[in-house]
C-alpha positions as CSV (number, residue, x, y, z in Angstrom):
1,M,0.3,-2.1,-16.7
2,T,-1.8,0.8,-17.9
3,A,-1.5,4.4,-16.6
4,V,-4.2,7.1,-17.3
5,M,-4.2,10.7,-16.1
6,D,-7.5,12.2,-14.8
7,A,-8.6,15.8,-14.9
8,G,-7.1,16.4,-11.5
9,A,-3.6,15.5,-12.8
10,T,-3.5,12.2,-10.9
11,V,-2.0,9.4,-12.9
12,W,-4.0,6.2,-12.2
13,T,-2.0,3.0,-12.8
14,E,-3.7,-0.3,-13.2
15,I,-2.2,-2.8,-10.8
16,C,-4.2,-6.1,-10.9
17,A,-7.6,-7.7,-10.2
18,V,-8.7,-7.5,-6.5
19,S,-9.0,-11.3,-6.7
20,R,-5.2,-11.7,-7.3
21,I,-4.5,-10.4,-3.7
22,P,-5.4,-12.9,-1.0
23,I,-7.2,-11.4,2.0
24,A,-4.8,-10.1,4.7
25,C,-1.9,-10.0,2.2
26,G,-0.1,-7.4,0.0
27,V,1.6,-7.2,-3.3
28,G,4.3,-4.8,-4.5
29,A,4.1,-2.7,-7.7
30,L,6.1,-0.1,-9.5
31,L,4.4,3.1,-10.6
32,P,5.4,4.8,-13.9
33,D,7.4,7.5,-11.9
34,G,9.5,4.7,-10.4
35,E,7.8,4.8,-7.0
36,Q,7.4,1.4,-5.3
37,V,4.1,0.8,-3.7
38,A,2.6,-1.9,-1.5
39,I,-1.1,-2.7,-2.1
40,F,-3.0,-4.5,0.6
41,R,-6.4,-6.3,0.9
42,T,-7.5,-6.2,4.5
43,T,-9.8,-8.7,6.3
44,D,-12.5,-6.1,5.8
45,E,-11.9,-6.3,2.0
46,E,-10.6,-2.7,2.0
47,I,-7.8,-2.0,-0.6
48,L,-5.1,0.4,0.7
49,A,-1.7,1.4,-0.7
50,I,1.4,2.7,1.0
51,G,5.1,3.1,0.0
52,N,6.8,-0.3,-0.2
53,I,10.2,1.0,1.3
54,D,10.6,0.2,5.0
55,P,12.1,3.5,6.3
56,I,14.0,1.8,9.1
57,S,15.8,-0.9,7.0
58,G,15.6,0.9,3.6
59,A,14.5,-2.4,2.0
60,A,11.5,-2.7,-0.3
61,V,9.6,-5.2,1.8
62,L,6.5,-3.8,3.3
63,S,4.3,-5.6,0.7
64,R,5.5,-8.8,2.4
65,G,4.7,-7.8,5.9
66,I,2.2,-9.2,8.3
67,V,-1.2,-7.6,7.8
68,G,-3.6,-7.1,10.7
69,D,-4.9,-4.4,12.9
70,A,-3.9,-2.5,16.1
71,D,-7.0,-1.5,18.1
72,G,-9.0,-1.3,14.9
73,V,-6.4,0.4,12.8
74,P,-5.5,-1.6,9.7
75,C,-1.7,-2.0,9.7
76,V,1.2,-4.0,8.3
77,A,4.2,-5.1,10.4
78,S,7.5,-4.9,8.5
79,P,9.0,-8.3,8.0
80,I,12.4,-7.0,9.0
81,Y,12.2,-5.1,12.3
82,K,8.4,-5.6,12.9
83,E,7.5,-1.9,13.2
84,R,3.8,-1.4,12.3
85,F,2.5,1.1,9.8
86,D,-1.0,2.4,9.6
87,L,-2.3,1.4,6.2
88,R,-4.6,4.5,6.1
89,S,-2.2,7.3,7.2
90,G,1.3,5.7,6.7
91,A,2.2,6.6,10.3
92,C,4.5,4.2,12.2
93,L,2.5,3.0,15.2
94,D,5.8,2.2,17.1
95,D,7.9,5.3,16.3
96,P,6.1,8.6,15.8
97,D,9.1,10.0,13.9
98,M,8.7,7.4,11.1
99,S,6.1,7.2,8.3
100,V,5.6,6.0,4.8
101,P,3.7,7.7,2.0
102,T,0.1,6.7,1.2
103,Y,-1.4,6.5,-2.2
104,P,-5.1,6.9,-3.4
105,V,-6.7,3.7,-4.6
106,R,-9.8,3.0,-6.6
107,V,-11.4,-0.2,-7.8
108,E,-13.3,-0.3,-11.0
109,A,-14.9,-3.5,-12.4
110,G,-12.8,-5.5,-9.9
111,V,-9.5,-4.0,-11.0
112,I,-7.2,-2.0,-8.6
113,Y,-5.8,1.4,-9.7
114,V,-3.2,3.3,-7.7
115,G,-2.9,7.1,-8.1
116,S,0.2,9.2,-8.1
117,A,1.0,12.8,-9.0
């Protein structure tokens, strides 16, 4: 895993090739600062990243959730209690008091990079 800081002080961590993530699936990764992230490849081929910790159960499982959409919003359902999280905003679609962090993503030459501060 390679991490590079850009001029805006964002640390970009190389995760994997896009082709390593099946469509409508996710993978978990650990950033250099110890944050656990879940990276998803949607059916629209969009790559999105959120925190991997399910705030309801406290388990690092969101990368293993069910990927889909809710009225056009790309989301993942936690494999434990099935709460759905918006992959773009991190908001819980089932409980407005819950959310997970989101992370910037970029793809260069077919490789996924996730940004952190």
